[in-house]
C-alpha positions as a Markdown table, in Angstrom:
| # | Residue | x | y | z |
|---|---|---|---|---|
| 1 | Unk | 7.9 | -12.6 | 20.4 |
| 2 | Unk | 6.6 | -9.1 | 20.0 |
| 3 | Unk | 2.9 | -8.3 | 19.8 |
| 4 | Unk | 1.7 | -8.8 | 16.2 |
| 5 | Unk | 0.0 | -5.8 | 14.6 |
| 6 | Unk | -2.2 | -7.8 | 12.3 |
| 7 | Unk | -4.7 | -10.3 | 13.7 |
| 8 | Unk | -6.4 | -13.2 | 11.9 |
| 9 | Unk | -9.5 | -11.9 | 10.3 |
| 10 | Unk | -7.9 | -8.5 | 9.7 |
| 11 | Unk | -8.9 | -7.1 | 6.3 |
| 12 | Unk | -5.9 | -6.3 | 4.1 |
| 13 | Unk | -5.9 | -4.7 | 0.7 |
| 14 | Unk | -3.7 | -5.1 | -2.3 |
| 15 | Unk | -3.5 | -1.8 | -4.1 |
| 16 | Unk | -2.4 | -1.8 | -7.7 |
| 17 | Unk | -1.3 | 1.7 | -8.8 |
| 18 | Unk | -1.2 | 2.3 | -12.6 |
| 19 | Unk | 0.6 | 5.3 | -13.9 |
| 20 | Unk | -1.5 | 7.6 | -16.0 |
| 21 | Unk | 1.3 | 10.2 | -16.6 |
| 22 | Unk | 4.7 | 10.0 | -18.2 |
| 23 | Unk | 7.7 | 8.9 | -16.1 |
| 24 | Unk | 9.0 | 12.5 | -15.9 |
| 25 | Unk | 5.9 | 13.6 | -14.1 |
| 26 | Unk | 6.0 | 10.5 | -11.9 |
| 27 | Unk | 9.7 | 11.1 | -11.0 |
| 28 | Unk | 8.9 | 14.7 | -10.2 |
| 29 | Unk | 6.3 | 13.6 | -7.6 |
| 30 | Unk | 8.4 | 10.6 | -6.3 |
| 31 | Unk | 9.8 | 12.3 | -3.3 |
| 32 | Unk | 6.4 | 13.4 | -2.1 |
| 33 | Unk | 5.0 | 9.8 | -2.7 |
| 34 | Unk | 7.9 | 8.3 | -0.7 |
| 35 | Unk | 7.2 | 10.7 | 2.1 |
| 36 | Unk | 3.5 | 9.6 | 2.0 |
| 37 | Unk | 4.6 | 5.9 | 2.1 |
| 38 | Unk | 7.0 | 6.5 | 5.1 |
| 39 | Unk | 4.2 | 8.2 | 7.0 |
| 40 | Unk | 1.8 | 5.3 | 6.3 |
| 41 | Unk | 4.5 | 2.8 | 7.4 |
| 42 | Unk | 5.1 | 4.8 | 10.6 |
| 43 | Unk | 1.4 | 4.7 | 11.3 |
| 44 | Unk | 1.4 | 0.9 | 10.9 |
| 45 | Unk | -0.9 | 1.0 | 7.9 |
| 46 | Unk | 1.3 | -0.7 | 5.3 |
| 47 | Unk | 3.0 | -4.1 | 5.1 |
| 48 | Unk | 4.9 | -3.8 | 1.8 |
| 49 | Unk | 5.2 | -1.6 | -1.3 |
| 50 | Unk | 7.2 | -1.4 | -4.5 |
| 51 | Unk | 7.4 | -0.8 | -8.2 |
| 52 | Unk | 5.8 | -3.0 | -10.8 |
| 53 | Unk | 8.1 | -4.7 | -13.3 |
| 54 | Unk | 8.0 | -3.3 | -15.9 |
| 55 | Unk | 7.7 | 0.2 | -14.4 |
| 56 | Unk | 4.0 | 0.9 | -15.1 |
| 57 | Unk | 3.0 | 1.6 | -11.6 |
| 58 | Unk | 3.3 | 0.1 | -8.1 |
| 59 | Unk | 1.8 | -2.3 | -5.6 |
| 60 | Unk | 1.0 | -1.6 | -2.0 |
| 61 | Unk | -0.2 | -4.1 | 0.7 |
| 62 | Unk | -2.2 | -2.1 | 3.2 |
| 63 | Unk | -3.9 | -2.9 | 6.5 |
| 64 | Unk | -7.6 | -1.9 | 6.6 |
| 65 | Unk | -10.9 | -2.1 | 4.9 |
| 66 | Unk | -11.5 | -0.8 | 1.4 |
| 67 | Unk | -13.0 | 2.4 | 2.7 |
| 68 | Unk | -10.0 | 3.0 | 5.0 |
| 69 | Unk | -7.6 | 2.3 | 2.3 |
| 70 | Unk | -9.5 | 4.5 | -0.2 |
| 71 | Unk | -9.3 | 7.4 | 2.3 |
| 72 | Unk | -5.6 | 6.8 | 2.9 |
| 73 | Unk | -5.0 | 6.9 | -0.9 |
| 74 | Unk | -6.6 | 10.3 | -1.3 |
| 75 | Unk | -3.4 | 11.6 | 0.5 |
| 76 | Unk | -1.0 | 9.8 | -1.9 |
| 77 | Unk | 0.4 | 12.5 | -4.3 |
| 78 | Unk | 0.3 | 10.0 | -7.2 |
| 79 | Unk | -3.4 | 9.6 | -6.7 |
| 80 | Unk | -4.3 | 13.2 | -5.6 |
| 81 | Unk | -2.4 | 14.7 | -8.5 |
| 82 | Unk | -4.1 | 12.3 | -10.9 |
| 83 | Unk | -0.7 | 10.8 | -11.9 |
| 84 | Unk | -1.9 | 7.2 | -11.1 |
| 85 | Unk | -5.1 | 5.3 | -10.6 |
| 86 | Unk | -5.6 | 2.8 | -7.8 |
| 87 | Unk | -7.3 | -0.6 | -8.0 |
| 88 | Unk | -8.1 | -1.9 | -4.5 |
| 89 | Unk | -8.6 | -5.6 | -3.8 |
| 90 | Unk | -9.5 | -6.4 | -0.2 |
| 91 | Unk | -8.7 | -9.8 | 1.3 |
| 92 | Unk | -8.4 | -11.6 | 4.6 |
| 93 | Unk | -5.0 | -13.2 | 5.1 |
| 94 | Unk | -5.1 | -16.5 | 6.8 |
| 95 | Unk | -1.6 | -17.7 | 5.9 |
| 96 | Unk | 1.7 | -15.9 | 5.1 |
| 97 | Unk | 5.4 | -16.6 | 4.7 |
| 98 | Unk | 7.7 | -15.7 | 7.5 |
| 99 | Unk | 8.2 | -13.0 | 8.7 |
| 100 | Unk | 4.7 | -12.0 | 7.7 |
| 101 | Unk | 3.3 | -15.1 | 9.4 |
| 102 | Unk | 4.3 | -13.7 | 12.8 |
| 103 | Unk | 2.1 | -10.6 | 12.1 |
| 104 | Unk | -0.9 | -12.9 | 11.3 |
| 105 | Unk | -0.7 | -15.3 | 14.3 |
| 106 | Unk | -2.5 | -14.7 | 17.5 |
């Protein structure tokens, strides 16, 4: 088994993005937002992300404290261009479904 990148006791954050602009403006910034997501995944800072249903925003599960995630979000084009607001809920994961369970085990 490969070395997990999330240890028990690690703070994670659920980020709920809510669009504050129309979908045309969101779509115009989508490529830059996806580039931001890809960079954050490459740095090992994100676990999952996707659109809300219905399409009113998105959800991101990030690794880090509230302060770390807040700093990371300042670089998200949706947030920095005031196209979406972010609500951050920190939590400590102690259980997860596979394959996430492997990331949480020691």
